[in-house]
KEVOBA-314394 format. One line per field, with one value per residue (C-alpha): x, y, z; residue in three letters. Coordinates in steps of 0.2 Angstrom, whole numbers, padded with zeros to 4 digits. Layout:
// KEVOBA-314394
east = c(X / ...)
north = c(Y / ...)
up = c(Z / ...)
type = c(ALA / ...)
END
This chain:
// KEVOBA-314394
east = c(-0048 / -0032 / -0023 / -0016 / -0029 / -0016 / 0000 / 0008 / 0019 / 0011 / 0022 / 0018 / 0028 / 0026 / 0036 / 0036 / 0042 / 0052 / 0053 / 0060 / 0055 / 0062 / 0068 / 0074 / 0081 / 0090 / 0106 / 0105 / 0093 / 0094 / 0084 / 0078 / 0078 / 0068 / 0078 / 0094 / 0107 / 0108 / 0097 / 0100 / 0109 / 0104 / 0100 / 0083 / 0079 / 0083 / 0074 / 0058 / 0059 / 0065 / 0069 / 0087 / 0095 / 0108 / 0115 / 0132 / 0140 / 0122 / 0116 / 0104 / 0111 / 0108 / 0116 / 0129 / 0129 / 0111 / 0112 / 0120 / 0109 / 0093 / 0097 / 0109 / 0096 / 0098 / 0114 / 0104 / 0095 / 0077 / 0072 / 0064 / 0050 / 0055 / 0040 / 0051 / 0055 / 0041 / 0039 / 0026 / 0018 / 0006 / -0006 / -0020 / -0034 / -0039 / -0052 / -0045 / -0045 / -0049 / -0036 / -0048 / -0046 / -0057 / -0064 / -0071 / -0062 / -0059 / -0042 / -0036 / -0018 / -0018 / -0006 / -0006 / 0001 / -0008 / -0024 / -0026 / -0044 / -0040 / -0054 / -0044 / -0035 / -0020 / -0026 / -0040 / -0040 / -0052 / -0046 / -0049 / -0054 / -0038 / -0040 / -0025 / -0022 / -0007 / -0001 / 0012 / 0019 / 0033 / 0050 / 0050 / 0031 / 0027 / 0008 / -0004 / -0017 / -0035 / -0046 / -0064 / -0075 / -0091 / -0106 / -0097 / -0078 / -0069 / -0060 / -0041 / -0026 / -0010 / 0007 / 0021 / 0038 / 0051 / 0046 / 0046 / 0063 / 0066 / 0083 / 0078 / 0068 / 0054 / 0040 / 0030 / 0017 / 0009 / -0007 / -0019 / -0031 / -0048 / -0058 / -0073 / -0074 / -0085 / -0070 / -0058 / -0070 / -0072 / -0053 / -0050 / -0063 / -0051 / -0040 / -0055 / -0053 / -0068 / -0066 / -0070 / -0080 / -0072 / -0055 / -0043 / -0033 / -0015 / -0011 / 0007 / 0019 / 0037 / 0049 / 0068 / 0078 / 0076 / 0057 / 0055 / 0044 / 0054 / 0051 / 0057 / 0051 / 0042 / 0030 / 0025 / 0015 / 0013 / 0001 / -0010 / -0027 / -0030 / -0040 / -0026 / -0020 / -0007 / -0008 / 0005 / 0000 / 0007 / 0012 / -0006 / -0012 / -0021 / -0017 / -0007 / -0008 / 0009 / 0019 / 0028 / 0035 / 0032 / 0032 / 0036 / 0023 / 0030 / 0012 / 0001 / -0011 / -0014 / -0032 / -0042 / -0030 / -0032 / -0036 / -0023 / -0004 / 0004 / 0022 / 0026 / 0042 / 0049 / 0063 / 0071 / 0078 / 0095 / 0097 / 0088 / 0077 / 0075 / 0060 / 0052 / 0039 / 0023 / 0007 / -0011 / -0025 / -0043 / -0059 / -0067 / -0053 / -0039 / -0021 / -0009 / 0010 / 0025 / 0038 / 0055 / 0072 / 0076 / 0091)
north = c(0040 / 0050 / 0034 / 0034 / 0043 / 0045 / 0036 / 0036 / 0022 / 0007 / 0007 / -0005 / -0002 / -0015 / -0016 / -0029 / -0023 / -0037 / -0031 / -0015 / 0002 / 0007 / 0025 / 0028 / 0042 / 0043 / 0044 / 0031 / 0019 / 0015 / 0004 / 0007 / -0010 / -0014 / -0028 / -0032 / -0022 / -0036 / -0032 / -0045 / -0060 / -0059 / -0045 / -0052 / -0047 / -0029 / -0029 / -0035 / -0019 / -0006 / -0006 / -0003 / -0009 / -0023 / -0032 / -0027 / -0032 / -0037 / -0019 / -0014 / 0000 / 0008 / 0000 / 0013 / 0010 / 0015 / 0031 / 0041 / 0032 / 0039 / 0056 / 0050 / 0054 / 0072 / 0071 / 0066 / 0080 / 0077 / 0076 / 0090 / 0089 / 0079 / 0074 / 0064 / 0052 / 0042 / 0032 / 0018 / 0022 / 0011 / 0020 / 0013 / 0018 / 0009 / 0012 / 0019 / 0007 / -0009 / -0007 / -0015 / -0009 / 0004 / -0002 / 0011 / 0027 / 0040 / 0047 / 0062 / 0067 / 0085 / 0100 / 0109 / 0126 / 0128 / 0119 / 0118 / 0114 / 0100 / 0105 / 0097 / 0081 / 0075 / 0057 / 0049 / 0031 / 0021 / 0009 / -0010 / -0023 / -0022 / -0003 / 0000 / 0010 / 0013 / 0031 / 0034 / 0049 / 0060 / 0060 / 0074 / 0075 / 0091 / 0090 / 0081 / 0066 / 0071 / 0057 / 0062 / 0062 / 0053 / 0055 / 0046 / 0050 / 0066 / 0071 / 0071 / 0079 / 0069 / 0076 / 0064 / 0067 / 0063 / 0066 / 0050 / 0046 / 0032 / 0028 / 0026 / 0014 / 0025 / 0022 / 0012 / 0006 / 0022 / 0021 / 0033 / 0029 / 0037 / 0044 / 0055 / 0072 / 0064 / 0053 / 0068 / 0079 / 0066 / 0064 / 0082 / 0084 / 0074 / 0090 / 0101 / 0107 / 0110 / 0109 / 0125 / 0124 / 0129 / 0126 / 0112 / 0098 / 0092 / 0075 / 0070 / 0055 / 0059 / 0046 / 0044 / 0039 / 0021 / 0023 / 0021 / 0033 / 0048 / 0055 / 0072 / 0082 / 0098 / 0103 / 0121 / 0129 / 0146 / 0155 / 0150 / 0155 / 0159 / 0143 / 0132 / 0118 / 0105 / 0088 / 0074 / 0056 / 0046 / 0028 / 0024 / 0031 / 0045 / 0064 / 0070 / 0088 / 0087 / 0082 / 0097 / 0086 / 0069 / 0054 / 0036 / 0034 / 0050 / 0055 / 0070 / 0083 / 0101 / 0107 / 0122 / 0128 / 0142 / 0137 / 0139 / 0135 / 0133 / 0130 / 0116 / 0116 / 0102 / 0104 / 0088 / 0090 / 0085 / 0088 / 0105 / 0109 / 0093 / 0097 / 0113 / 0111 / 0119 / 0109 / 0113 / 0115 / 0115 / 0118 / 0103 / 0092 / 0082 / 0086 / 0072 / 0071 / 0062 / 0072 / 0065 / 0072 / 0082 / 0090)
up = c(-0008 / -0009 / -0004 / -0022 / -0032 / -0045 / -0049 / -0066 / -0059 / -0050 / -0035 / -0020 / -0005 / 0009 / 0025 / 0038 / 0055 / 0063 / 0081 / 0075 / 0068 / 0051 / 0049 / 0032 / 0021 / 0004 / 0012 / 0025 / 0034 / 0052 / 0063 / 0081 / 0089 / 0103 / 0112 / 0103 / 0093 / 0081 / 0066 / 0053 / 0047 / 0028 / 0016 / 0014 / 0032 / 0028 / 0012 / 0021 / 0032 / 0020 / 0001 / -0005 / 0011 / 0015 / 0030 / 0035 / 0052 / 0058 / 0054 / 0040 / 0030 / 0014 / -0002 / -0005 / -0024 / -0025 / -0015 / -0029 / -0042 / -0034 / -0042 / -0056 / -0070 / -0066 / -0077 / -0092 / -0102 / -0106 / -0124 / -0133 / -0145 / -0161 / -0171 / -0183 / -0169 / -0161 / -0144 / -0143 / -0126 / -0117 / -0106 / -0094 / -0083 / -0067 / -0054 / -0038 / -0023 / -0032 / -0046 / -0058 / -0076 / -0083 / -0100 / -0112 / -0105 / -0119 / -0119 / -0130 / -0135 / -0133 / -0137 / -0121 / -0127 / -0143 / -0138 / -0119 / -0120 / -0132 / -0144 / -0158 / -0151 / -0160 / -0157 / -0147 / -0140 / -0130 / -0117 / -0120 / -0108 / -0099 / -0097 / -0109 / -0124 / -0135 / -0141 / -0154 / -0145 / -0152 / -0143 / -0130 / -0130 / -0120 / -0122 / -0111 / -0111 / -0107 / -0099 / -0102 / -0086 / -0083 / -0072 / -0058 / -0062 / -0063 / -0079 / -0079 / -0087 / -0087 / -0090 / -0093 / -0085 / -0090 / -0108 / -0119 / -0124 / -0137 / -0130 / -0112 / -0102 / -0096 / -0084 / -0095 / -0095 / -0087 / -0078 / -0070 / -0056 / -0059 / -0045 / -0042 / -0032 / -0019 / -0014 / -0015 / -0005 / 0009 / 0011 / 0011 / 0025 / 0036 / 0036 / 0037 / 0019 / 0008 / -0011 / -0020 / -0036 / -0052 / -0046 / -0050 / -0040 / -0043 / -0038 / -0038 / -0034 / -0031 / -0036 / -0038 / -0053 / -0049 / -0049 / -0030 / -0020 / -0014 / 0004 / 0010 / -0005 / -0002 / -0017 / -0020 / -0034 / -0041 / -0043 / -0029 / -0021 / -0003 / -0002 / -0010 / 0002 / 0001 / 0009 / 0010 / 0013 / 0027 / 0026 / 0032 / 0016 / 0024 / 0023 / 0038 / 0043 / 0052 / 0036 / 0027 / 0014 / 0006 / 0017 / 0013 / -0001 / -0010 / -0013 / -0010 / -0017 / -0019 / -0020 / -0024 / -0038 / -0050 / -0068 / -0082 / -0082 / -0065 / -0060 / -0049 / -0039 / -0029 / -0016 / -0008 / 0010 / 0005 / -0014 / -0015 / -0030 / -0041 / -0051 / -0059 / -0072 / -0079 / -0079 / -0085 / -0072 / -0077 / -0067 / -0058 / -0066 / -0059 / -0065 / -0062 / -0065 / -0058 / -0049 / -0054 / -0053 / -0068 / -0076)
type = c(MET / LEU / THR / SER / LEU / TYR / SER / LEU / LEU / SER / ILE / VAL / VAL / SER / ARG / ARG / VAL / LEU / GLY / ALA / ILE / ALA / VAL / CYS / SER / LEU / ALA / ALA / CYS / SER / LEU / SER / VAL / GLU / ILE / SER / SER / LYS / GLN / CYS / GLU / GLU / ASN / ALA / GLU / CYS / LEU / ALA / ILE / ALA / PRO / ASP / THR / GLU / CYS / LYS / ASP / SER / ILE / CYS / VAL / ALA / ILE / GLU / SER / LEU / ILE / ASP / SER / LYS / PHE / SER / CYS / ARG / ASP / THR / PRO / TRP / LYS / THR / LEU / ASN / ASN / ASN / SER / ARG / VAL / ASP / THR / THR / PHE / GLY / VAL / VAL / PHE / VAL / GLY / THR / GLY / LEU / PRO / ARG / GLU / GLY / ALA / THR / ILE / HIS / GLN / CYS / ASN / SER / LEU / LEU / ASP / PRO / GLN / CYS / LEU / SER / PRO / VAL / ASP / THR / GLN / ILE / THR / ASP / GLU / ASN / GLY / ALA / THR / ASN / PHE / ASP / LEU / PRO / GLU / GLY / PHE / ASN / GLY / HIS / LEU / ALA / ILE / GLU / GLY / THR / ASP / SER / LEU / ALA / PRO / MET / ILE / VAL / HIS / ILE / PHE / PRO / PRO / PRO / ASP / PRO / GLU / ALA / SER / THR / ALA / SER / PRO / LEU / SER / ALA / GLN / SER / ALA / ASN / PHE / GLY / GLU / ILE / ALA / ALA / THR / ALA / ALA / VAL / LEU / GLY / VAL / SER / ILE / VAL / PRO / ASP / THR / GLY / ILE / TYR / LEU / PHE / THR / ALA / ILE / ASP / CYS / LEU / GLY / ASN / PRO / LEU / SER / GLY / VAL / GLN / VAL / THR / ILE / SER / PRO / ARG / LEU / PRO / GLU / THR / GLU / THR / ALA / TYR / LEU / ALA / ILE / SER / GLY / LEU / PRO / ASP / SER / ASN / LEU / THR / HIS / THR / GLY / ALA / PRO / GLY / THR / GLY / ALA / ILE / VAL / ASN / LEU / PRO / THR / GLY / PHE / ILE / THR / VAL / LYS / ALA / VAL / HIS / GLU / ASP / GLU / GLY / THR / ILE / PHE / GLU / GLN / THR / VAL / LEU / VAL / ALA / ALA / ASP / THR / LEU / THR / ALA / ALA / LEU / ILE / VAL / PRO / SER / PRO)
END
């Protein structure tokens, strides 16, 4: 299902509601308490309800020092392609739903611009019993990884954002969750959407500079087809037609995309445009990429 068909980062968000309903944003986190105005005595009580919060004067509030750091990586330019500098990158594939490793998956390193169909891969790796591979990617790698499809699993194109940087602690190890079009079609049907043959699907997870799911992000693509539809996932893990931007999980999908290169733009409700990049879409293929605040 689209509950997290794809996540380059393995992010698990759990919230335990202790007699209160959490209402969080990047700028603040407040609680609507059912009985008492006293929300907490210790920081741990706030963290059990929402991440990046602390207890001050018996109220759960956002940790002030973290508010700005959620977007601080926008101050650091992304690396451009440099084949003389390499980054050892671990990449894995797991099955959607179970999270079990997918052994034997064939993954190609591709030059998106010169060889979008990946007819001449730069490198090819096969996942081991842990579902993992290692690629020696160039600094600023601007290509993609292509996961071969099988009779039961859809092929995938994976773009890595931000590009590999030997001087930074990037989102490593990276992992993709493999799925099939039957699962996707069944989930899309919840919204009354049919998957059009020979189109592509873009799966995204929006994160902040700390690697946490980022809510309040509206994702648009260009060009699009009349049948193109966008869905954001609610905290239940199901698509919610009432959502016009990412919810707490930060995840969503855009289905029935034209093939070729498309531009993905992400606008945060408070920060404005935080991401605008080009990704490759292929027919009957999943395209996946993180949406992360960029310079």
